[in-house]
DORONU-611360 format. One record per residue (C-alpha): z, y, x. Coordinates in steps of 0.001 Angstrom, whole numbers, padded with zeros to 6 digits, always signed. Layout:
ZYX
...
This chain:
+000000+000000+000000
-000837+003473+001311
+000981+006762+000827
-000605+008911-001890
-000701+012506-000720
-002438+015696-001771
-002632+018722+000522
-003662+022090-000887
-004814+020395-004084
-007045+017723-002505
-006208+014091-001841
-006056+013242+001866
-006197+009895+003605
-003016+008531+005200
-004664+005275+006297
-003421+004132+009679
-000560+006653+009686
+002983+005441+010243
+005321+006339+007338
+007844+007573+009906
+005375+010170+011251
+006719+013722+010792
+004796+015534+008068
+004305+018460+010448
+002412+016325+012955
+000248+014856+010188
-000651+018341+008929
-001425+019773+012352
-003024+016803+014104
-004597+014685+011401
-005677+017512+009091
-005998+020175+011816
-004229+022761+009655
-002514+024688+012429
-001182+027569+010328
+002019+025536+009895
+003829+026121+013166
+005666+023658+015377
+008874+024989+016841
+012348+023443+016671
+011678+019833+015538
+014969+019993+013636
+014452+022081+010511
+016307+025038+012021
+013953+028034+012040
+011539+027714+009102
+008284+028164+011048
+007050+024807+009715
+007834+025576+006051
+005457+024149+003434
+005767+023788-000339
+006288+020308-001775
+005307+019864-005441
+006659+016766-007196
+006505+015745-010860
+009983+015228-012391
+009731+012841-015353
+013332+013556-016470
+012540+017253-016864
+008880+016737-017778
+007776+019423-015349
+006879+019986-011709
+009381+020955-009072
+008061+023213-006298
+010280+023484-003229
+010053+025043+000222
+010766+022317+002807
+010715+021992+006588
+007758+019752+007424
+009224+018840+010824
+012221+017259+009058
+010276+015202+006524
+008560+011921+007295
+005273+010945+005699
+007029+008232+003675
+009119+010881+001891
+006147+012774+000451
+004467+009937-001464
+002880+011177-004709
+003370+014867-003931
+001163+017872-003264
+001879+019754-000057
+000782+023380+000112
+000332+024978+003532
-000295+028626+004379
-004044+027913+004363
-003739+026963+000682
-002088+030257-000282
-004717+032739+000870
-007435+033333+003428
-008483+036197+005632
-011319+037012+003220
-009130+036558+000142
-005460+036986+001108
-002641+036423-001350
-000578+039490-002252
+002316+037985-000251
+000205+038037+002907
-001205+041475+002174
+002270+042925+001594
+003574+041605+004910
+000614+043193+006672
+000751+046529+004833
+004531+046879+005218
+004584+046344+008987
+006560+043133+008502
+004564+041123+011076
+005597+041078+014720
+004585+038142+016943
+003448+036374+013773
+004553+032882+014772
+007199+032923+012046
+005017+034664+009433
+003371+031560+007848
+006858+030168+007216
+007890+033388+005472
+004738+033274+003362
+005464+029703+002256
+009096+030393+001383
+008074+033368-000740
+005184+031494-002364
+007507+028611-003277
+009856+031071-004975
+007051+032598-007031
+005733+029211-008163
+009126+027670-008975
+010802+030645-010679
+009488+033166-013165
+012056+035839-012361
+013592+036453-008941
+016046+039059-007632
+016687+040647-004258
+019675+038313-003915
+017297+035378-004375
+015093+036751-001593
+017977+037108+000835
+019313+033627+000054
+015951+031886+000340
+014716+033701+003442
+017906+032912+005366
+016245+029706+006563
+013392+031595+008243
+014568+032777+011642
+012736+034907+014168
+013611+036377+017558
+011403+039421+017069
+010915+040122+013384
+012703+042822+011406
+014081+041125+008304
+014496+044418+006465
+010730+045015+006577
+010140+041536+005124
+012556+042185+002249
+010927+045533+001586
+007498+043901+001579
+008626+041286-000936
+010636+043643-003149
+007585+044176-005346
+007846+040541-006522
+011264+041224-008083
+009883+043935-010358
+008005+041781-012841
+007823+038106-013896
+005757+035769-011760
+002723+034040-013259
+002065+031808-010238
+003313+028520-011720
+000708+028174-014461
-002288+029069-012317
-001075+026876-009450
-000370+023809-011591
-003818+024040-013174
-005169+022934-009805
-002938+019854-009468
-004203+016342-010156
-002718+014356-013055
-002391+011459-010615
+000794+013163-009415
+002362+012501-012839
+001708+008737-012782
+004723+006431-012585
+005192+004109-009593
+006325+000497-009867
+009378+000138-007613
+010117-000979-004979
+007360+000687-002957
+006678-000564+000556
+004675+001192+003274
+004062-000649+006535
+003228+001184+009758
+002895+000290+013413
+006429+001516+014108
+008142+001773+010741
+008626-000274+007596
+009422+002102+004715
+010826+001000+001345
+011558+003223-001669
+013744+001759-004427
+014361+002978-007968
+018177+003146-007913
+020782+003324-005140
+022178-000067-006114
+018746-001663-005549
+018825-000756-001842
+021319-003475-000978
+018668-006201-001198
+016406-004546+001388
+018833-003300+004035
+019033-005055+007394
+021622-002632+008695
+023590+000232+007179
+021821+002734+009444
+018546+001795+007711
+019615+003352+004409
+019241+006950+003208
+020024+008320-000248
+017137+010794+000000
+014667+012093+002562
+015662+011132+006118
+014801+013269+009113
+012276+011526+011413
+014827+011951+014202
+017296+009667+012372
+015112+006764+011280
+014831+003304+012813
+012034+000743+012451
+013286-000189+008966
+013904+002561+006399
+015213+002142+002861
+015337+005236+000626
+015781+006008-003066
+013442+007925-005348
+014747+011425-006227
+017123+011739-009175
+018249+014644-011336
+020912+012699-013217
+024107+014664-013877
+026529+015664-016634
+028551+018887-016711
+031461+019697-019030
+034456+022034-019006
+036451+019685-016779
+033931+018904-014049
+030589+017423-013082
+029422+013836-012522
+026109+013253-010761
+023913+010662-009082
+024537+010478-005349
+020821+010901-004562
+020437+014276-006304
+019381+017068-003944
+021832+019831-003136
+019511+022417-004676
+019210+020574-007979
+022979+020047-008128
+023774+023725-007503
+021060+024998-009851
+022326+022737-012639
+025834+024118-012150
+024511+027698-012237
+022691+027006-015511
+025909+025686-017066
+028241+028327-015598
+029257+029545-019061
+031065+026234-019687
+033710+027060-017059
+032825+030341-015291
+035674+030434-012797
+035646+026755-011867
+031863+026421-011527
+031560+029740-009645
+033885+028391-006948
+031410+025621-006129
+028220+027643-006592
+029423+030515-004400
+030646+028092-001763
+027409+026106-001534
+025392+029322-001295
+027247+030338+001883
+025711+027860+004302
+022623+025819+005038
+018971+026787+004757
+017171+026539+001435
+014631+024204+003090
+017429+021793+004030
+019082+021913+000593
+015736+021403-001139
+015042+018120+000638
+018499+016646+001334
+020392+014452-001118
+024055+015146-001757
+025361+011901-000286
+023212+012136+002857
+024495+015679+003308
+028097+014458+002928
+027661+012159+005929
+025842+014814+007991
+027702+018023+007188
+031391+018919+006972
+030359+021861+004776
+029177+019489+002045
+031846+016921+002764
+034782+019270+002196
+034516+019711-001618
+033959+015953-001979
+037193+015333-000078
+039331+018042-001670
+037958+018352-005232
+036692+014794-005757
+037592+013159-009077
+035919+009746-009281
+033277+007745-007474
+031259+004756-008554
+030564+002434-005629
+028941-000855-004699
+030604-002661-001819
+028433-003651+001134
+031068-006042+002475
+031003-008525-000401
+027603-009997-001254
+028224-010457-004984
+030309-007324-005456
+030060-005430-008729
+029963-001723-009354
+033450-000204-009420
+034949+003167-010208
+037739+004692-008146
+039961+007653-008946
+040054+009827-005809
+041853+012867-007235
+044117+014283-004523
+043441+011340-002215
+041813+013130+000711
+042701+010441+003234
+041238+007732+000980
+037920+009563+000737
+037707+010030+004497
+038775+006571+005634
+037253+004425+002914
+034460+006016+000909
+032813+007749+003865
+033184+004834+006264
+029837+003287+005284
+031297+000084+003816
+030062+000952+000321
+027081+002516-001403
+028114+005534-003465
+026251+005404-006782
+027788+008384-008544
+030346+011044-007677
+032255+013647-009642
+034240+016848-009065
+037034+018456-011039
+036718+022196-011532
+039716+024081-010276
+042377+024895-012881
+042295+028352-014468
+045355+029550-012527
+044633+027568-009368
+044127+029490-006107
+041451+028393-003643
+040835+029911-000222
+038011+028758+002078
+037442+029959+005642
+034321+029005+007589
+033916+029908+011260
+030375+029758+012639
+027950+031833+014676
+026229+033178+011576
+026486+032862+007812
+023334+030995+006950
+021936+027910+008646
+024407+027670+011496
+026373+025033+013315
+029897+024872+011970
+032807+025536+014345
+035705+025170+011940
+036129+024849+008168
+039448+025130+006344
+040384+025005+002653
+043710+025884+001029
+044198+024787-002582
+047346+025983-004358
+048528+025316-007902
+051183+027908-008776
+054086+027570-011172
+055240+031052-011943
+055527+032771-008565
+056146+029584-006561
+053955+026725-005327
+053745+023614-007498
+051075+021709-005535
+049129+022282-002313
+046242+020855-000283
+045326+022154+003179
+042431+020449+004981
+040531+021378+008168
+037236+020073+009579
+035839+020722+013046
+032237+020837+014285
+032179+017052+014770
+033224+016451+011130
+036672+015337+012257
+039279+015724+009580
+042857+017011+009592
+045211+017271+006604
+048512+019140+006943
+050754+016635+005161
+054048+018277+006160
+052857+021647+004939
+051670+020136+001638
+055047+018472+001102
+057379+021294+002159
+055518+024250+000652
+056481+023055-002840
+058829+025561-004433
+058157+028298-001876
+057513+031794-003179
+053885+032951-003133
+053960+036247-001295
+053790+038073+002001
+056305+035784+003772
+054809+032444+002688
+053334+031654+006100
+056612+032380+007898
+058395+030094+005422
+056147+027140+006316
+055295+027887+009977
+057618+025200+011373
+055844+022571+009225
+052466+023845+010417
+053584+023352+014017
+054778+019836+013217
+051430+018913+011658
+049497+020360+014582
+051514+018335+017087
+050224+015208+015339
+046631+016451+015072
+043761+015329+017275
+043499+017268+020521
+040055+018598+019495
+041660+020895+016930
+042703+024324+018180
+046322+024974+017060
+046252+028759+017480
+042995+029069+015539
+044223+026868+012685
+047514+028779+012464
+045703+032101+012349
+043388+030854+009604
+046313+029613+007500
+048178+032874+008102
+045117+034812+006897
+044849+032615+003811
+048523+033048+002930
+048336+036820+003344
+045350+037011+000989
+046859+035001-001869
+047299+038071-004035
+043572+038798-003802
+040785+037324-005911
+037859+036673-003557
+035888+034407-005847
+033948+037025-007798
+030233+037015-006890
+029419+039598-004248
+026390+041711-004956
+024027+042149-002025
+023140+045810-001667
+020097+046611+000378
+020085+050353-000245
+017178+052584-001194
+013696+051815+000070
+013197+053802+003306
+010545+056494+003110
+008508+055022+005962
+007331+052230+003654
+005535+054788+001510
+004055+056381+004619
+002627+053048+005677
+001043+052433+002316
-000177+055880+001357
+000026+058594+003997
-001809+057191+007027
-005457+058157+007162
-007736+056273+009578
-009540+059555+010236
-006340+061343+011208
-006659+062493+014823
-002939+063190+015091
-001291+059836+014322
+001595+060283+016785
+004887+059332+015173
+003258+057673+012185
+003531+053890+011679
+000350+051827+011538
-000033+048272+010249
-000408+045674+012986
-004121+045179+013721
-003892+041384+013626
-001156+041250+010962
-003346+039727+008270
-004783+037132+010649
-001233+036068+011479
-000073+036082+007839
-002913+033789+006727
-002334+031308+009568
-005770+031992+011073
-004389+033309+014374
-004681+030759+017164
-001675+030291+019439
-001774+028148+022571
-000467+025103+020711
-003184+025574+018082
-006070+025154+020524
-008114+022071+019507
-007298+019002+021544
-009803+017261+023783
-010465+013551+023573
-008342+011643+026133
-006154+014720+026619
-002767+014024+028236
+000568+015717+027576
+002785+016862+030429
+006573+017005+030262
+008626+018308+033188
+011393+016216+034698
+014065+018821+035382
+017128+018865+037584
+020527+018407+035980
+022231+019904+039053
+022564+023569+040034
+022272+022897+043780
+021787+019481+045372
+019816+017400+047839
+017313+015024+046256
+018046+011549+047629
+015805+009442+045415
+013335+009829+042542
+012405+006608+040723
+009924+006848+037798
+009496+003052+037474
+011102+002679+034036
+009253+005693+032698
+005887+004360+033887
+006531+001065+032074
+006663+002873+028715
+003404+002314+026752
+001275+005449+026758
+002625+006847+030044
-000176+007369+032577
+001249+009158+035632
+004268+010687+037300
+003558+013609+039626
+005812+015505+042030
+005617+017784+045087
+003912+015097+047173
+000966+015115+044727
+000354+018850+045138
-002235+019732+047851
-000675+020848+051140
+000417+024466+051076
-000149+024843+047328
+003340+023946+046065
+004725+027433+046760
+003760+030385+044602
+004773+033950+043955
+005833+035354+040616
+006210+038795+042248
+006095+039673+045895
+006624+036854+048389
+005889+033135+048016
+009475+032445+046984
+009143+029755+044308
+007682+026270+044056
+006002+024185+041373
+008173+021166+042075
+011388+020913+044081
+010746+019255+047445
+014000+018244+049150
+016504+020459+047353
+017031+021680+043804
+018184+025282+043656
+019052+025746+039980
+019798+023768+036842
+016438+022879+035274
+014477+023095+038537
+011321+020962+037961
+011362+017855+040178
+008266+016221+038731
+006317+015722+035537
+005272+012882+033231
+001705+012635+031908
+001365+010624+028700
-000961+010076+025756
+001234+011935+023268
+004007+014494+023287
+006815+012251+022019
+006098+009575+024620
+006026+012197+027397
+009404+013582+026309
+010999+010123+026118
+009592+009084+029492
+010780+012260+031220
+014365+011336+030334
+013882+007856+031832
+013087+009045+035365
+016050+008143+037579
+017186+010728+040144
+019937+010475+042756
+021503+013663+044145
+023938+014780+046797
+025824+017774+045448
+025799+021045+047350
+027767+024220+046636
+025767+026467+044317
+025124+030073+045284
+026413+032085+042326
+027864+035243+043907
+027252+037739+046712
+030003+036078+048753
+028309+032707+048326
+025007+034219+049441
+026597+035777+052552
+028317+032503+053467
+025108+030509+052998
+022898+033186+054596
+020826+033012+051420
+018798+036167+050879
+015353+036963+049585
+013104+038139+052419
+012065+041756+052324
+008490+042125+051168
+006284+044365+053365
+005822+046842+050573
+009581+047155+049901
+011522+049696+052063
+014329+048069+054060
+016427+051252+054001
+016119+054910+053209
+018286+057965+053833
+018864+060875+051502
+021578+063347+052563
+024692+062882+054706
+026931+060184+053242
+029823+060694+055675
+029899+064423+054996
+029825+063896+051230
+032734+061431+051364
+034774+063751+053600
+034565+066519+051013
+035783+064307+048127
+039290+064814+046755
+039700+061083+046283
+037872+058097+047776
+038236+054774+046002
+037450+051635+047929
+037268+048185+046482
+035104+045350+045276
+033288+044778+041993
+032567+041268+040779
+030333+041324+037701
+030644+038272+035417
């Protein structure tokens, strides 16, 4: 059986393609649609964003989502239509999204621009009405080192002013084949990967060789083995005034959107979850990741499951003839962590309790940035008051490695304490006791400061939705659109649209990685030093050369005599490959040549190198001791004199002498 796939409205052949192949590579290499950019290989920056359109029989309508094509395998996009930037607009007939980016000076290097276009296009197709808050939330997954995000928001602001009519016109071009029902299980066989899709989570048990084979939703190509078992997407859930129960293979986006739609049932309780889930993770990741997969991958998703969990329905993997069972997990944080998340059972359904009307919840997340960022520390404090004192408490902390810590002594001894400005001081001794028993990875001072901050804020209500205010539209936008005349001979100080902005926005611009490949072309991957300063004793590429697809290993001895040294500026002070000594971390020692990029990268890590450590030169003192200086180039003056230094110093009221050591 072959994978059924449409791209930009037309069916494409997947014959001979492995189901584990990243969708990005299929789009760029097999279809030669290079507008979708290759960057992080991990779904981090949004340059590879495409729109995935899938028919949802439960809702009887299409679902159009922005997804990271580098994080989706070909097996995950069966019976879908993938839209790339080439399918949105062309240089001759650009879409308004592309034209707005160009006209509003919102294009810089342009490498990230196709991803922005696809995120915006997905919004317009999926939703009829969008707000500026929707723009900010959805574009948080598109990162750029050079772009000005304000200009992008200003360019797209026009789409918030009237309802979108994109869905109807777009869906008119989709084939009815996408609505056909599959007969499960589906099985796709490739050279490297066997891929099975089952109808329900419970059906997966019959096809799993190992627990690592199974995924509740769409696995990242980086995580899959040679045998993959996944489950078709589900939208099954029920929401009432007490909580929500849902299928474990529902995507995070569908779960959160369903809660938003039903917010009127329990505004305060549902808002706690919706606001929390909107604080982290890219929209692309949430659109393609199932809840239960996210629980195992992310402490951010795991935390509410641990702290607010009500019931789970599971199927044991330990016992062959086990039946489905329900477990009450209310208040049993340790049970959730040690049992349900251990991998010994398949989670079929899960449920949350909304927080009580008078319950107080405080959540603190420490990371490098708000949106799609690696978590450093996550803490939640859940208090149920009785009058002005504490009736019940939960305090849980996760670190970046998803390790879990519950302050049991605090939870036990805070009962009856007065909620007020001295609460932290009243329980500090119990905090210290808990931290002494915590894993050494947790930072005691940081955790104490977080809990202190939470206790001091208990009189505040920080759960009301925060409006995002972007301010008035700057006047320069109007100048760009209306006041610049091409015939104006005095353009100084006036902004002009980027000359190649539209070429970049339509994906037509050709970057180095977009250059068509030659037949029999080889990929080169450098083998870099892992030492800052060391003698090279031995370089052995034997294991790397045994890897199928690897053709050569080259090093300094393969470079023609006298050609290994080169000059970036001035003297010949650098070399292509290290010869006897590596002088910095990452110094190229050699390079692997292979038939494809992935093989080259794997082989480069297999080259064995032996070193003899030397002291690195990292300061002026080190350089003096090692007599390590750059030679003076002929065109650089060795010294110059301007005035009388001794006389100037003699006339100073104070002379300070010392040494400066910059970090």
